[in-house]
C-alpha positions in Angstrom: 127.0 -42.7 91.0 128.6 -44.4 88.0 128.8 -48.2 88.4 131.1 -50.6 86.7 130.4 -51.3 83.0 130.2 -55.1 83.7 126.8 -54.4 85.4 125.5 -53.9 81.9 126.8 -57.2 80.7 125.6 -59.6 83.5 122.5 -60.9 81.8 123.5 -63.7 79.4 120.1 -65.3 78.8 118.1 -64.3 75.7 116.0 -61.3 76.5 113.1 -62.2 74.2 112.6 -65.7 75.6 112.7 -67.2 72.1 112.7 -70.9 71.1 113.4 -70.9 67.4 115.4 -72.8 64.8 118.6 -70.9 63.8 117.2 -70.7 60.2 114.1 -68.7 61.2 114.3 -64.9 61.0 112.4 -63.0 63.6 110.6 -60.4 61.5 107.2 -58.7 61.9 105.4 -55.4 62.6 103.5 -53.5 65.2 99.9 -54.8 65.2 96.7 -53.2 66.4 94.9 -54.7 69.4 91.5 -53.5 68.1 88.9 -56.0 69.0 91.0 -57.5 71.8 94.7 -58.3 72.3 94.2 -61.7 70.8 93.2 -60.1 67.5 96.8 -58.8 67.1 98.0 -62.4 66.8 95.6 -63.1 63.9 96.6 -59.9 62.1 100.3 -60.7 62.5 100.0 -64.3 61.3 97.8 -63.3 58.4 100.9 -61.8 56.8 103.4 -64.4 58.1 105.0 -62.4 60.8 107.2 -64.4 63.2 107.6 -61.4 65.6 105.1 -58.8 66.8 104.9 -55.7 68.9 101.7 -54.5 70.5 100.3 -51.9 72.8 98.8 -53.4 76.0 96.0 -50.8 76.0 95.0 -47.7 74.1 98.2 -45.9 73.5 96.8 -42.4 73.8 95.0 -42.8 77.1 96.6 -42.8 80.6 94.7 -45.7 82.1 92.4 -48.6 81.2 90.3 -51.2 83.0 92.3 -54.3 84.0 92.5 -57.2 81.6 90.0 -59.9 82.3 90.9 -63.5 82.8 89.1 -64.3 79.6 91.1 -61.7 77.6 94.4 -63.1 79.0 93.3 -66.7 78.2 92.2 -65.7 74.7 95.7 -64.3 74.1 97.8 -66.9 75.7 95.8 -69.9 74.4 95.3 -68.6 70.9 95.8 -71.3 68.3 98.4 -69.2 66.5 100.2 -67.8 69.5 103.1 -70.3 69.2 103.6 -69.4 65.6 104.9 -66.0 66.7 108.4 -66.6 68.0 108.7 -63.2 69.7 106.0 -61.0 71.1 106.7 -57.8 73.0 104.9 -54.6 73.9 105.3 -50.8 73.6 104.3 -48.3 76.3 101.9 -45.6 75.6 103.2 -42.3 74.2 101.9 -40.1 77.1 104.4 -41.5 79.6 107.2 -39.1 80.5 109.5 -40.2 83.3 111.2 -36.8 83.3 108.0 -34.7 83.5 108.3 -31.5 85.5 104.6 -31.2 86.2 103.9 -33.2 89.4 100.5 -34.6 88.3 101.8 -35.6 84.8 104.8 -37.3 86.5 102.6 -39.1 88.9 100.4 -40.3 86.0 103.5 -41.5 84.2 104.7 -43.6 87.1 101.2 -45.2 87.6 100.7 -45.8 83.9 104.1 -47.4 83.4 103.5 -49.7 86.5 100.1 -50.7 85.2 101.4 -51.4 81.7 104.3 -53.5 82.9 101.8 -55.5 84.9 99.5 -56.0 81.9 102.5 -57.0 79.8 103.5 -59.5 82.5 99.9 -61.0 82.5 100.3 -61.6 78.8 103.7 -63.2 79.5 105.6 -60.6 77.4 109.4 -60.3 78.1 109.7 -56.5 77.8 107.9 -53.2 77.3 109.6 -50.7 75.0 109.6 -47.2 76.5 110.7 -43.8 75.3 112.9 -42.6 78.2 111.3 -39.1 78.5 111.8 -35.4 77.8 113.4 -33.0 80.3 111.2 -30.0 79.2 113.9 -27.4 79.9 115.2 -28.9 83.1 118.4 -29.9 81.4 119.9 -33.2 80.2 121.6 -34.2 83.5 118.5 -33.4 85.6 116.3 -35.2 83.1 118.4 -38.4 83.1 118.6 -38.4 86.9 114.8 -38.1 87.2 114.2 -40.8 84.6 116.5 -43.2 86.6 114.8 -42.4 89.9 111.4 -42.8 88.3 112.3 -46.3 87.0 113.6 -47.2 90.5 110.2 -46.1 92.0 108.2 -48.1 89.4 110.2 -51.3 89.9 109.9 -50.9 93.7 106.1 -50.8 93.2 106.0 -54.0 91.3 108.9 -56.2 92.6 107.5 -59.5 91.3 106.7 -58.3 87.7 109.2 -60.1 85.4 108.6 -57.9 82.3 111.6 -55.7 81.7 111.7 -52.1 80.4 113.4 -51.8 77.0 114.7 -48.3 76.8 114.3 -47.0 73.2 116.8 -44.9 71.3 115.2 -41.7 70.2 115.6 -39.1 67.4 116.2 -36.3 70.0 113.2 -34.1 69.0 112.8 -31.1 71.3 114.0 -32.0 74.8 113.6 -35.8 74.4 116.4 -37.8 75.9 117.8 -41.0 74.5 119.3 -39.8 71.2 122.8 -40.7 72.5 123.8 -44.2 73.5 125.4 -42.6 76.5 121.9 -41.5 77.8 120.7 -45.0 77.9 123.9 -46.3 79.4 123.7 -43.6 82.1 120.2 -44.7 83.1 121.2 -48.4 83.2 124.4 -47.7 85.1 122.6 -45.8 87.8 119.5 -47.9 88.1 119.0 -50.0 91.3 118.0 -53.0 89.3 119.9 -52.9 86.0 119.0 -56.5 85.2 115.4 -55.3 84.7 116.5 -53.0 81.9 117.3 -53.7 78.2 117.4 -51.6 75.0 115.3 -51.3 71.8 117.2 -49.7 68.9 115.2 -47.8 66.3 117.1 -47.3 63.0 115.1 -44.2 62.0 115.7 -42.7 65.4 119.4 -43.2 65.6 119.8 -42.0 62.0 117.9 -38.8 62.7 119.9 -38.4 65.9 123.1 -38.3 63.8 124.5 -41.8 63.8 125.9 -42.9 60.4 124.1 -45.8 58.7 125.0 -44.8 55.1 127.3 -47.8 54.3 128.1 -51.2 55.6 131.4 -49.8 57.1 129.5 -47.0 58.8 126.8 -49.3 60.1 129.4 -51.6 61.6 131.1 -48.7 63.3 127.7 -47.5 64.8 127.0 -50.9 66.2 130.5 -51.1 67.6 129.8 -47.8 69.3 126.5 -49.3 70.7 128.4 -52.3 72.0 131.1 -50.2 73.6 128.7 -47.8 75.3 125.8 -50.0 76.2 126.7 -53.6 75.2 125.0 -55.8 72.6 123.9 -58.2 75.3 121.4 -55.5 76.3 119.9 -55.3 72.8 116.4 -56.9 73.0 114.7 -55.7 69.8 115.3 -53.6 66.6 112.7 -51.3 65.1 113.5 -51.5 61.4 112.3 -48.2 60.0 113.6 -46.1 57.2 113.6 -42.3 57.8 111.8 -39.5 55.8 114.2 -37.0 57.3 118.0 -36.5 56.8 120.7 -37.8 59.1 121.1 -35.5 62.2 117.7 -33.8 61.6 116.4 -34.8 65.0 113.0 -35.2 63.4 111.2 -38.5 63.9 109.4 -39.5 60.7 109.3 -43.2 59.7 109.4 -44.3 56.0 109.1 -47.6 54.2 112.2 -49.7 53.8 114.3 -48.4 50.9 112.1 -45.4 50.3 113.7 -43.1 52.8 117.1 -41.5 53.6 118.9 -44.4 55.2 119.4 -46.7 52.2 119.5 -50.5 52.1 123.0 -51.1 53.5 121.9 -50.7 57.1 119.0 -53.1 56.7 121.1 -55.6 54.8 123.6 -55.6 57.6 120.9 -56.0 60.3 119.2 -58.8 58.4 122.4 -60.7 57.7 124.3 -60.2 60.9 124.6 -63.5 62.8 124.6 -61.8 66.2 121.1 -60.3 65.4 119.5 -63.5 64.2 117.6 -64.0 67.4 116.8 -60.4 67.9 113.2 -59.6 66.8 113.1 -57.0 64.0 109.8 -55.1 63.9 108.4 -52.5 61.5 106.7 -49.3 62.6 106.0 -47.9 59.2 102.8 -46.3 57.9 100.1 -48.8 56.7 96.5 -49.4 56.0 94.1 -51.9 57.5 94.9 -54.5 54.9 98.6 -54.5 56.1 99.7 -54.4 52.4 102.6 -52.1 53.2 103.9 -54.4 55.9 103.9 -57.3 53.4 106.0 -55.2 50.9 108.4 -54.0 53.6 108.9 -57.5 55.0 109.6 -58.8 51.5 112.2 -56.1 50.9 113.9 -57.1 54.2 113.8 -60.8 53.5 115.2 -60.3 50.0 118.2 -58.7 51.6 119.1 -62.0 53.2 
């Protein structure tokens, strides 16, 4: 089933549909959509984000009523919408494309289809997705089921332009995606690989065992990503420090510079020319006043 690697490299246009001066860094955080999706824009701009990730519905519920035309207009026509140079979405945490329970799997396919549709209505370029957990079925069977599930979802919504951004994971339990090879396998065997891209989470790959402890190690890790997946597939970076040690396979996010990763990795990501137009988004703990996001973004900007 393996296809040629060049299928992973045939999308040359910028995945995040960004129009931005070269001097502008794409940096922000995940924002709540409480009060309506348009409110996320106001929250992000209140702390000078230039990039933002959102959920397109309640992230702990399977389904939601459709977005109204007014909700879509309020988001797309918001006065500050253009000040955010990259906006993308994250899928809800219930979705598991490798689920062994038939009803759970059916719910996952429907939920992903609906969330991709909602993201497309909001004109978002991609939806970040945790690939899934095999729940004892085994790695090979799990990856095959995830790939077939993605094929089924895309077949249901052929005209939806929003891509799926497969996210690297920490490998907790039976979760797949902790190896770059897992994501490459899914992309290689998908019927429509051009509709897939990747979101790299620093805390996740560190917990999965990848070395981010020095600039030399970080460069080596990204060379491995490029060799296995291809940097042209990289659509976004979740910039999170890790509460847990390298190789722990435990997903616990920490504030930048306060965790186990250290600043070398984030300095490289912030300074690397090839990542300048890749949105970098925080998923670290915070309160309603977003003060923690302000501190974390300052730390990252200072690394420039």
